[in-house]
Residue frames relative to the residue before (quaternion, step in Angstrom):
aa qw qx qy qz dx dy dz
M 1.0000 0.0000 0.0000 0.0000 0.00 0.00 0.00
K 0.1296 -0.7755 0.6156 0.0528 3.55 -1.06 0.83
L 0.0136 -0.8248 0.5629 -0.0520 3.55 -0.59 1.20
H 0.2291 -0.6904 0.6657 0.1666 3.48 -1.27 0.67
L 0.0716 -0.8079 0.5849 -0.0038 3.58 -0.72 1.10
N 0.0991 -0.7448 0.6552 0.0787 3.54 -1.16 0.69
V 0.1224 -0.8239 0.5534 0.0066 3.55 -0.46 1.27
S 0.0674 -0.7976 0.5992 0.0177 3.56 -0.85 1.01
G 0.4485 0.6316 -0.5389 0.3309 3.52 -1.28 0.55
R 0.6731 -0.3969 0.3554 0.5130 3.58 -1.09 -0.70
V 0.2381 0.8151 -0.4751 0.2305 3.55 0.33 1.32
Q 0.6823 0.4023 -0.3061 0.5282 3.60 1.24 0.16
G 0.8069 0.2613 -0.2101 0.4863 3.54 -1.06 0.81
V 0.6806 0.4709 -0.2753 0.4890 3.58 1.28 0.24
G 0.5998 -0.5941 0.3537 0.4026 3.61 1.24 0.27
F 0.3211 0.7865 -0.4809 0.2170 3.59 1.26 0.29
R 0.6492 0.5261 -0.3349 0.4354 3.61 0.91 -0.82
Y 0.6893 0.4776 -0.2889 0.4618 3.57 0.91 -0.88
T 0.6147 0.5193 -0.3393 0.4872 3.57 1.10 -0.69
T 0.6350 0.5295 -0.3156 0.4656 3.58 1.01 -0.85
Q 0.6432 0.5185 -0.3154 0.4669 3.58 0.96 -0.86
Q 0.6570 0.5119 -0.3085 0.4596 3.59 0.94 -0.86
I 0.6491 0.5089 -0.3121 0.4714 3.60 0.92 -0.91
A 0.6649 0.5149 -0.3031 0.4482 3.57 0.86 -1.00
S 0.6691 0.5052 -0.3015 0.4541 3.57 0.89 -0.91
E 0.6488 0.5217 -0.3140 0.4565 3.60 1.00 -0.81
I 0.7152 0.4452 -0.2457 0.4795 3.58 1.02 -0.84
G 0.4936 -0.6560 0.4350 0.3698 3.59 1.14 -0.61
I 0.3979 0.6947 -0.4826 0.3553 3.56 1.26 0.48
T 0.1625 -0.7488 0.6299 0.1271 3.57 -1.11 0.68
G 0.4014 0.7148 -0.5134 0.2536 3.57 -1.22 0.39
T 0.4866 -0.6481 0.5049 0.2971 3.54 -1.22 -0.61
V 0.1201 -0.7375 0.6552 0.1110 3.53 -1.37 0.33
K 0.0204 0.8215 -0.5623 0.0923 3.57 -0.86 1.01
N 0.4196 -0.6634 0.5588 0.2677 3.57 -1.09 0.78
E 0.2129 -0.7600 0.6013 0.1248 3.56 -1.11 0.75
S 0.6312 -0.5779 0.3720 0.3595 3.58 -1.18 0.55
D 0.6608 0.5099 -0.3122 0.4536 3.62 1.19 -0.40
G 0.6303 -0.5675 0.3251 0.4183 3.61 1.27 0.18
T 0.5949 0.5441 -0.3704 0.4613 3.57 1.27 -0.03
V 0.3215 -0.6941 0.5989 0.2371 3.53 -1.37 0.03
T 0.1818 -0.7680 0.6019 0.1220 3.59 -0.93 0.86
I 0.1164 -0.7755 0.6201 0.0231 3.50 -1.14 0.84
E 0.1289 -0.7079 0.6854 0.1119 3.53 -1.14 0.76
A 0.0209 -0.8252 0.5620 -0.0526 3.56 -0.57 1.19
V 0.0677 -0.7866 0.6137 -0.0043 3.55 -0.92 1.01
G 0.3621 0.7112 -0.5409 0.2657 3.56 -0.79 1.06
T 0.6646 -0.4521 0.3795 0.4581 3.55 -1.29 -0.13
D 0.6794 -0.4635 0.3567 0.4431 3.58 -1.25 0.27
K 0.6600 0.5163 -0.3055 0.4522 3.58 0.91 -0.92
Q 0.6609 0.5031 -0.3045 0.4663 3.59 0.93 -0.90
I 0.6609 0.5105 -0.3063 0.4571 3.58 0.91 -0.93
N 0.6578 0.5066 -0.3163 0.4590 3.60 0.91 -0.86
Q 0.6440 0.5059 -0.3128 0.4812 3.58 1.00 -0.82
F 0.6298 0.5401 -0.3114 0.4634 3.58 1.02 -0.87
L 0.6707 0.4976 -0.2927 0.4657 3.59 0.87 -0.97
D 0.6323 0.5352 -0.3313 0.4516 3.59 0.96 -0.85
Q 0.7001 0.4591 -0.2765 0.4718 3.58 0.91 -0.88
L 0.6237 0.5322 -0.3472 0.4552 3.60 1.07 -0.63
K 0.6457 0.5466 -0.3202 0.4263 3.59 1.00 -0.81
H 0.7777 0.1934 -0.0930 0.5909 3.57 1.16 -0.61
P 0.1062 -0.8520 0.5088 0.0624 3.59 0.49 1.18
Q 0.4602 -0.6686 0.5155 0.2746 3.54 -1.10 0.78
N 0.5563 0.5860 -0.3794 0.4508 3.56 1.26 -0.39
P 0.3628 -0.7774 0.4670 0.2145 3.64 -0.45 1.15
F 0.6449 0.5339 -0.3220 0.4420 3.61 1.20 -0.36
A 0.6615 0.4941 -0.2999 0.4778 3.59 1.20 -0.45
K 0.0192 -0.7715 0.6357 0.0163 3.55 -1.18 0.64
V 0.1965 -0.7833 0.5835 0.0856 3.56 -0.53 1.21
E 0.1929 -0.7956 0.5675 0.0877 3.57 -0.70 1.11
H 0.8071 -0.0534 0.0772 0.5829 3.58 1.01 -0.78
I 0.0958 -0.7568 0.6423 0.0742 3.54 -1.15 0.72
E 0.1684 -0.7569 0.6273 0.0727 3.54 -0.63 1.20
Q 0.0150 -0.8248 0.5649 -0.0194 3.58 -0.73 1.00
Q 0.0038 -0.7820 0.6220 -0.0383 3.51 -1.14 0.80
E 0.4125 -0.6785 0.5426 0.2740 3.56 -0.88 0.92
D 0.0015 0.8026 -0.5937 0.0570 3.55 -0.97 0.89
A 0.2515 -0.8129 0.5128 0.1140 3.57 -0.12 1.32
T 0.6118 0.5743 -0.3535 0.4134 3.61 1.22 -0.32
I 0.4729 0.6508 -0.4587 0.3775 3.62 1.24 -0.13
K 0.4297 -0.7204 0.4823 0.2527 3.54 -0.82 1.00
D 0.5191 -0.5971 0.5015 0.3500 3.55 -1.30 0.28
Y 0.2024 -0.7904 0.5721 0.0834 3.55 -0.61 1.17
E 0.4940 -0.6480 0.4932 0.3046 3.56 -1.24 0.48
R 0.7908 0.0132 0.0247 0.6115 3.57 1.16 -0.64
F 0.5016 -0.6107 0.4995 0.3548 3.57 -1.30 -0.09
K 0.0421 0.8304 -0.5516 0.0662 3.58 -0.75 1.00
V 0.4811 -0.6179 0.5425 0.3040 3.51 -1.34 0.47
V 0.1755 -0.7710 0.6075 0.0757 3.57 -0.91 1.00
Y 0.2390 -0.7817 0.5638 0.1184 3.57 -0.98 0.90
């Protein structure tokens, strides 16, 4: 499954991208995470249905006490390339 995610809430300046990278790597998700100028974070995530569901569950309830996810907009996107690993994009 290939998903494009847009995460809103308190997700910039609190280590959310690095926490996301750690979660993705532990689960086996590949893709990218990037801060956007509107204060949201975009994620391209590639993995099995089970991996993606586990990833989404963990994103909704971040272990990082400084982050607060208010909404995750998700859309399947078959055009997302296959990544070798999960990385933070600047």
